[in-house]
C-alpha positions as CSV (number, residue, x, y, z in Angstrom):
1,M,0.1,0.0,-0.1
2,F,1.0,3.7,-0.5
3,T,3.5,2.7,-3.3
4,G,5.5,5.6,-4.4
5,L,4.5,7.8,-1.4
6,D,8.1,8.2,-0.3
7,D,9.3,8.7,-3.9
8,I,7.6,12.3,-3.9
9,D,9.9,15.1,-3.0
10,W,7.7,16.2,-0.1
11,E,10.2,18.6,1.3
12,S,9.9,20.8,-1.9
13,L,5.9,20.9,-1.4
14,R,4.3,23.2,1.0
15,H,1.3,23.3,3.3
16,A,0.1,25.8,5.7
17,Y,3.2,25.9,7.8
18,G,6.0,25.3,5.4
19,S,7.7,22.1,4.2
20,A,5.4,19.2,3.6
21,E,7.9,16.6,4.5
22,D,5.9,15.3,7.4
23,V,2.7,14.5,5.1
24,P,3.6,10.8,4.4
25,G,3.7,10.0,8.1
26,W,0.2,11.7,8.5
27,V,-1.2,9.8,5.3
28,R,-0.1,6.5,6.8
29,G,-1.5,7.6,10.3
30,L,-4.9,8.0,9.0
31,V,-5.3,4.3,8.7
32,D,-3.1,3.3,11.7
33,P,-4.6,0.6,14.1
34,D,-4.3,3.1,16.9
35,P,-7.3,5.3,17.1
36,A,-5.2,8.1,18.8
37,V,-2.7,8.1,15.9
38,R,-5.5,8.2,13.4
39,E,-7.1,11.3,15.2
40,E,-3.7,12.9,15.5
41,S,-3.0,12.3,11.7
42,L,-6.4,13.6,10.8
43,D,-5.9,16.9,12.8
44,A,-2.7,17.3,11.1
45,M,-4.2,17.0,7.8
46,Y,-7.0,19.5,8.5
47,G,-4.7,21.7,10.4
48,A,-1.8,22.0,7.7
49,V,-2.5,20.3,4.5
50,H,-6.1,21.4,4.2
51,H,-5.9,24.3,6.5
52,Q,-9.2,26.1,6.6
53,G,-10.2,24.7,3.5
54,D,-7.0,25.8,1.5
55,I,-5.5,23.6,-1.1
56,Y,-1.8,23.4,-1.6
57,D,0.5,21.4,-3.9
58,S,0.9,19.0,-1.0
59,T,-2.8,18.5,-0.7
60,V,-2.9,17.5,-4.4
61,A,-0.1,15.2,-4.0
62,A,-1.8,13.5,-1.1
63,V,-5.1,12.8,-3.0
64,P,-4.3,9.6,-4.8
65,Y,-3.2,8.1,-1.5
66,L,-6.3,9.3,0.3
67,I,-8.3,7.6,-2.5
68,E,-6.2,4.4,-2.1
69,A,-6.8,4.3,1.6
70,L,-10.5,4.9,1.4
71,T,-11.0,2.2,-1.2
72,A,-9.0,-0.5,0.6
73,P,-11.7,-2.6,2.3
74,G,-11.2,-3.3,6.0
75,L,-8.9,-0.5,6.9
76,P,-9.9,1.7,10.1
77,G,-10.9,5.3,9.7
78,R,-12.0,5.3,6.2
79,E,-15.2,7.3,6.8
80,R,-13.0,10.2,8.2
81,I,-10.9,10.0,5.1
82,A,-13.9,10.1,3.0
83,E,-15.0,13.4,4.7
84,L,-11.6,14.9,4.1
85,L,-11.5,13.9,0.6
86,T,-15.0,15.4,0.1
87,S,-13.8,18.7,1.6
88,I,-10.7,18.8,-0.6
89,A,-12.6,17.7,-3.9
90,K,-15.6,19.9,-3.8
91,L,-15.4,23.1,-6.0
92,S,-18.9,24.4,-5.4
93,E,-17.8,26.9,-2.7
94,W,-14.9,28.3,-4.6
95,P,-15.5,31.9,-6.0
96,D,-14.5,32.7,-9.6
97,E,-10.9,33.2,-10.2
98,T,-11.5,36.9,-11.1
99,E,-12.6,37.6,-7.5
100,L,-9.3,36.2,-6.1
101,D,-5.9,37.7,-5.6
102,E,-2.8,36.0,-6.8
103,G,-2.5,33.6,-3.9
104,G,-6.1,32.7,-4.1
105,A,-6.1,32.1,-7.8
106,E,-3.2,29.7,-7.3
107,M,-5.1,27.9,-4.6
108,L,-8.1,27.6,-7.0
109,R,-6.0,26.1,-9.7
110,Q,-4.8,23.5,-7.0
111,A,-8.3,22.8,-6.0
112,V,-9.1,22.1,-9.6
113,R,-6.4,19.6,-9.9
114,A,-7.5,17.9,-6.7
115,N,-11.0,17.7,-8.0
116,A,-9.8,16.3,-11.4
117,L,-8.0,13.5,-9.6
118,A,-11.1,12.6,-7.6
119,M,-13.1,12.8,-10.8
120,A,-10.9,10.4,-12.4
121,A,-11.5,7.9,-9.4
122,A,-15.4,8.3,-9.7
123,P,-16.0,4.7,-10.9
124,T,-14.1,3.3,-7.9
125,L,-15.8,5.9,-5.5
126,V,-19.3,4.8,-6.6
127,R,-18.5,1.3,-5.3
128,L,-18.3,2.8,-1.8
129,T,-22.1,3.0,-1.7
130,D,-22.1,-0.8,-1.4
131,D,-19.3,-0.9,1.3
132,P,-19.8,-3.2,4.1
133,D,-19.1,-0.5,6.6
134,P,-22.2,1.6,7.2
135,A,-20.1,4.5,8.3
136,V,-18.3,4.5,4.9
137,R,-21.7,4.1,3.1
138,A,-22.9,7.1,5.0
139,A,-19.9,9.3,4.1
140,A,-19.8,8.3,0.4
141,P,-22.8,10.1,-1.0
142,K,-21.5,13.6,-0.2
143,L,-18.1,12.6,-1.8
144,L,-20.0,11.6,-4.9
145,V,-21.7,15.0,-5.1
146,A,-18.2,16.6,-5.3
147,V,-17.5,14.4,-8.5
148,T,-21.1,14.4,-9.7
149,A,-20.1,15.3,-13.4
150,K,-18.6,11.7,-13.7
151,V,-21.3,9.8,-12.0
152,P,-24.2,9.3,-14.4
153,D,-27.6,10.1,-12.9
154,L,-26.3,10.5,-9.3
155,A,-29.7,11.6,-8.1
156,G,-31.3,8.3,-9.5
157,L,-28.6,6.3,-7.9
158,L,-29.0,7.9,-4.5
159,I,-32.7,7.6,-4.6
160,G,-32.5,3.9,-5.4
161,L,-30.1,3.5,-2.4
162,L,-32.4,5.5,-0.2
163,G,-35.3,3.0,-1.0
164,T,-33.2,-0.1,0.0
165,E,-30.9,1.0,2.7
166,D,-31.5,-0.4,6.1
167,D,-29.2,1.8,8.3
168,A,-30.5,4.9,9.6
169,G,-27.2,6.9,9.5
170,V,-26.7,5.8,5.9
171,R,-30.3,7.1,5.1
172,R,-29.4,10.5,6.6
173,G,-26.1,10.6,4.5
174,L,-28.1,9.9,1.4
175,S,-30.7,12.5,2.2
176,D,-28.0,15.1,2.9
177,A,-26.3,14.5,-0.5
178,L,-29.8,14.5,-2.4
179,G,-30.5,17.8,-0.6
180,S,-27.4,19.4,-2.0
181,L,-28.1,18.4,-5.6
182,E,-30.6,20.3,-7.9
183,L,-33.3,17.8,-8.3
184,G,-35.6,17.8,-11.3
185,D,-39.4,17.0,-11.2
186,D,-38.8,13.3,-11.8
187,A,-36.3,12.9,-8.9
188,I,-38.7,14.9,-6.4
189,G,-41.5,12.8,-7.7
190,H,-39.6,9.5,-6.8
191,L,-38.8,11.0,-3.3
192,L,-42.4,11.9,-2.6
193,G,-43.3,8.4,-3.8
194,L,-40.9,7.0,-1.2
195,A,-42.4,9.3,1.4
196,R,-45.8,7.7,0.8
197,S,-44.8,4.0,0.6
198,A,-41.5,3.5,2.5
199,P,-41.1,2.9,6.2
200,A,-41.2,5.9,8.4
201,S,-37.5,6.6,8.8
202,T,-36.9,6.3,5.0
203,A,-39.8,8.3,4.2
204,L,-38.6,11.2,6.4
205,A,-35.2,11.0,4.8
206,A,-37.0,11.4,1.5
207,L,-39.0,14.3,2.6
208,I,-35.7,15.9,4.0
209,A,-34.2,15.8,0.6
210,V,-37.3,17.4,-0.9
211,T,-37.4,20.2,1.6
212,R,-33.8,21.1,0.5
213,N,-35.0,21.5,-3.0
214,D,-38.6,22.6,-3.0
215,P,-40.2,22.6,0.5
216,H,-43.5,23.9,-0.9
217,R,-44.0,20.4,-2.5
218,V,-43.7,18.6,1.1
219,P,-47.2,17.3,2.0
220,L,-48.1,18.8,5.3
221,D,-50.6,16.4,6.4
222,G,-49.2,13.7,9.0
223,V,-45.6,15.3,8.9
224,P,-45.2,15.5,12.7
225,D,-46.7,12.0,13.1
226,L,-44.2,10.7,10.5
227,I,-41.3,12.2,12.3
228,A,-42.5,10.7,15.6
229,R,-42.8,7.1,13.9
230,A,-39.3,7.7,12.3
231,Y,-37.8,8.4,15.7
232,A,-39.5,5.3,17.2
233,E,-37.9,3.2,14.5
234,E,-34.5,4.7,15.2
235,G,-34.7,4.0,19.0
236,P,-36.2,5.4,22.2
237,H,-34.9,9.0,21.5
238,G,-34.8,9.3,17.8
239,N,-32.0,11.3,16.3
240,P,-32.1,15.1,16.7
241,Q,-29.7,15.5,13.8
242,T,-32.7,14.6,11.6
243,R,-34.7,17.3,13.4
244,T,-32.1,19.6,12.6
245,K,-32.1,18.9,8.9
246,I,-35.9,19.5,8.9
247,A,-35.4,22.8,10.7
248,E,-32.8,24.0,8.2
249,A,-35.1,23.5,5.3
250,A,-38.5,24.4,6.7
251,T,-40.2,27.4,5.4
252,G,-43.8,28.8,5.4
253,A,-46.6,26.4,6.0
254,L,-44.1,23.4,6.8
255,A,-42.6,25.4,9.5
256,A,-46.1,26.2,10.9
257,A,-46.9,22.4,10.9
258,L,-43.8,21.5,12.7
259,Q,-44.1,24.2,15.6
260,P,-45.7,21.8,18.1
261,L,-42.9,19.2,17.5
262,F,-40.2,21.8,18.0
263,R,-41.6,23.5,21.0
264,A,-41.8,20.0,22.7
265,E,-38.1,19.4,21.7
266,I,-37.1,22.7,23.4
267,A,-39.0,21.8,26.5
268,A,-37.7,18.1,26.7
269,D,-35.8,17.1,29.7
270,R,-33.0,15.5,27.7
271,R,-29.9,16.8,25.9
272,F,-27.8,15.6,22.9
273,N,-24.0,15.9,22.9
274,V,-23.1,16.8,19.3
275,S,-19.3,16.1,20.0
276,T,-20.1,12.5,21.0
277,N,-23.0,11.8,18.7
278,S,-24.9,10.4,21.6
279,W,-27.6,11.2,24.2
280,S,-26.4,12.2,27.6
281,T,-27.8,12.8,31.0
282,A,-25.2,15.3,31.9
283,Q,-25.8,18.9,31.4
284,V,-23.6,19.3,28.2
285,T,-23.9,22.4,26.2
286,D,-23.0,21.0,22.8
287,D,-26.5,21.2,21.4
288,E,-26.9,25.0,21.0
289,R,-27.1,24.8,17.1
290,L,-30.0,22.3,17.6
291,L,-31.8,24.5,19.9
292,K,-31.3,27.6,17.7
293,L,-32.7,25.8,14.7
294,C,-35.5,24.5,16.8
295,R,-36.4,28.1,18.0
296,A,-36.1,29.6,14.5
297,V,-38.8,27.0,13.4
298,A,-41.1,27.2,16.6
299,W,-41.1,31.0,16.5
300,P,-40.6,32.0,12.8
301,G,-39.9,35.6,11.9
302,P,-40.4,37.0,8.3
303,T,-38.7,33.7,7.0
304,C,-37.7,30.5,8.5
305,R,-34.9,29.6,6.0
306,L,-31.6,29.5,7.7
307,S,-28.4,30.2,5.8
């Protein structure tokens, strides 16, 4: 594995803090058996090689090895590599080159190179949607959005997976990705069909994707009851991140229909620790974002759409 990694002249490449000579060790550390080493290496990649979203020549040089590690079955930490690669490969948030200074324009050119490498690997990356690890399957859809030009009918692929996926976390990943695509009438129609016929948690995931594109097409009757049934399928507490996604997309009549549910959430005697992705009986303070979104829907101003 990582053939040729040490043949690159990393010392001549740069990251946010100078020479990139330490990057090979960080790349290998991303799949180390020791979770602490993986976390340290991931922090270093985000902190130096992909510092605040920047793309350097060392970032581009690392991309083929990130792809290799991500697509090697059974390695630990692959879902975090998928998230890192997604952040590196997506071009949608970059401004036009004419709006950038010389340094920013150079980074944009590096970002285009990184995206091209990910695009070239799209046929291999698509296979991650069938990976045995649900954490990898959950992270894969957003990565495919970053290379959507090389994935024929990505919306159709993701909708098909949403209708057959058993894991709730993967369904949330699929609905997130679908919500970031511009969906046509046929795709929205298929999602609304899933919402009418699929189990509650799958139906809810389909509605979340619809709300991200055209919230006015979401049927209002029975939405709170559908959410309650979806939470029951996922466990005694449900998942507040699903609630957050609904809140982010809710506008107008949909927001009004959900007011009772969000008021109940604000009053509930339980808290969710976003840092650990789990419920806690401790008085943690990591759920402010969730509560902010709940309040925005429960007591809407002129508009409920959150940026």
